[in-house]
C-alpha positions as CSV (number, residue, x, y, z in Angstrom):
1,S,7.8,64.1,78.9
2,H,10.9,61.8,78.8
3,P,12.6,61.7,82.1
4,I,16.3,62.4,82.2
5,V,18.3,59.2,82.5
6,R,19.9,58.9,86.0
7,E,23.4,57.5,86.9
8,G,23.3,53.8,87.0
9,Q,20.5,53.4,84.4
10,T,22.8,53.6,81.4
11,E,26.3,52.8,80.4
12,L,28.8,55.5,80.9
13,I,31.2,54.1,78.1
14,G,29.7,52.9,74.9
15,N,30.8,50.1,72.5
16,F,34.4,50.4,71.5
17,F,33.4,49.6,67.8
18,D,31.2,52.7,67.7
19,I,34.2,55.1,68.1
20,P,34.9,55.1,64.3
21,K,31.3,56.2,63.6
22,Y,31.8,59.0,66.0
23,M,35.1,60.0,64.5
24,G,33.7,59.9,61.0
25,T,30.8,62.3,62.0
26,F,33.0,64.7,63.9
27,L,35.8,64.8,61.2
28,F,33.0,65.4,58.5
29,A,31.6,68.4,60.5
30,A,34.9,69.8,61.7
31,L,37.3,69.5,58.8
32,G,37.2,70.5,55.1
33,F,40.8,70.5,54.4
34,G,40.5,71.7,50.9
35,V,38.4,74.5,52.1
36,L,40.7,75.5,54.9
37,L,43.7,76.0,52.7
38,A,41.6,78.0,50.0
39,V,40.1,80.3,52.7
40,E,43.5,81.0,54.1
41,D,44.9,81.8,50.7
42,E,42.1,84.3,50.0
43,M,42.4,86.2,53.4
44,K,43.8,89.7,53.5
45,T,45.8,88.8,56.7
46,P,46.6,85.0,56.6
47,A,48.5,85.2,59.7
48,A,45.2,85.7,61.7
49,Y,44.1,82.3,60.5
50,R,46.6,80.3,62.5
51,K,47.5,82.8,65.2
52,N,48.0,80.8,68.5
53,P,45.8,80.2,70.3
54,F,43.1,82.6,69.2
55,G,43.4,82.5,65.4
56,I,40.4,81.8,63.4
57,L,41.2,78.3,62.7
58,N,41.7,77.3,66.5
59,M,38.6,79.4,67.5
60,G,36.4,77.8,64.8
61,F,37.5,74.1,65.8
62,A,37.0,75.0,69.5
63,S,33.5,76.3,68.8
64,I,32.5,73.2,66.7
65,T,34.0,70.9,69.4
66,I,32.1,72.5,72.2
67,I,28.8,72.5,70.3
68,Y,29.2,68.8,69.2
69,L,30.3,67.8,72.8
70,S,27.4,69.7,74.4
71,V,24.7,68.3,72.1
72,G,26.2,64.7,72.4
73,V,26.6,64.8,76.3
74,L,23.2,66.5,76.9
75,G,21.5,64.2,74.3
76,Y,22.8,61.1,75.9
77,W,22.2,62.4,79.4
78,K,18.4,62.9,78.3
79,Y,17.8,59.8,76.2
80,G,20.5,57.2,77.3
81,Q,20.8,54.1,75.4
82,E,17.7,55.0,73.3
83,T,19.6,57.8,71.6
84,L,19.2,57.7,67.8
85,G,21.7,58.6,65.2
86,S,20.6,62.2,65.1
87,I,19.6,63.7,68.3
88,T,16.6,65.5,66.6
89,L,15.0,62.1,65.9
90,N,14.6,61.7,69.6
91,I,12.5,64.7,70.1
92,P,8.7,64.1,69.8
93,E,7.6,65.0,66.2
94,H,4.7,67.1,67.0
95,D,6.3,69.1,69.7
96,N,6.7,72.9,68.8
97,I,10.3,72.9,69.8
98,A,11.2,69.9,67.6
99,V,9.6,71.6,64.7
100,I,11.8,74.8,65.4
101,V,14.9,72.7,65.9
102,R,14.4,70.7,62.7
103,L,13.8,73.9,60.8
104,I,17.0,75.5,62.2
105,F,18.9,72.2,61.4
106,A,17.5,72.2,57.8
107,G,18.5,76.0,57.5
108,V,22.1,75.3,58.8
109,I,22.5,72.4,56.2
110,L,21.1,74.5,53.4
111,F,23.5,77.4,54.0
112,S,26.6,75.6,55.0
113,Y,26.7,72.8,52.6
114,P,27.7,75.1,49.6
115,I,30.8,75.9,51.5
116,H,32.2,72.5,50.6
117,F,32.1,73.6,47.1
118,Y,34.1,76.6,47.4
119,V,37.4,75.1,46.2
120,S,35.8,73.6,43.1
121,I,34.0,76.7,42.2
122,Y,37.2,78.7,42.8
123,I,39.1,76.5,40.2
124,L,36.4,76.6,37.7
125,W,36.1,80.5,38.0
126,T,39.7,81.3,37.9
127,N,40.8,78.7,35.3
128,Y,37.9,78.3,33.0
129,I,35.3,81.0,33.3
130,R,36.7,84.4,34.5
131,W,39.0,84.7,31.3
132,R,36.0,84.7,29.1
133,F,34.6,88.0,30.5
134,D,35.8,91.5,29.7
135,T,37.6,92.6,32.8
136,S,37.7,96.3,32.1
137,D,36.6,98.9,34.7
138,S,33.4,99.4,32.9
139,Q,32.4,95.7,33.0
140,K,33.6,95.0,36.7
141,N,30.0,95.2,38.1
142,K,28.8,92.7,35.3
143,L,31.7,90.5,36.2
144,N,30.9,90.5,40.0
145,V,27.3,89.7,39.2
146,Y,28.4,86.5,37.1
147,Q,30.8,85.5,39.9
148,I,28.1,85.7,42.6
149,I,25.7,83.7,40.4
150,I,28.2,80.9,39.8
151,R,29.3,80.8,43.4
């Protein structure tokens, strides 16, 4: 077992030139400007999206910030200067918890990555694909199936 790094054994403030790496990682995780606008446009009640301070947008950003901050602080507290680029790389490979964490991490990537294609698929669907199908009431189910397959 790896002991928790104690105060005085590690730097409390890292290298100033590593801040852009942190900002890039955080912004990649937290922001998808194109997706944010498209989702707001499709909502039944767009006002709920930015309702201050408990709108969907603010609560989403708060959740992401808390999760990233918690994992970062706890990971650095545990591994100190030896913390690798992804905290999952610090967990011993053959540990059962490590396997579970890596599986969860893979699942999160698998199911969240397609969200970034939402805007592209939306544009393709509305401008190039949907008009090719019969939109009569009798064909709505068929149209929905095609839409689900494409998305």
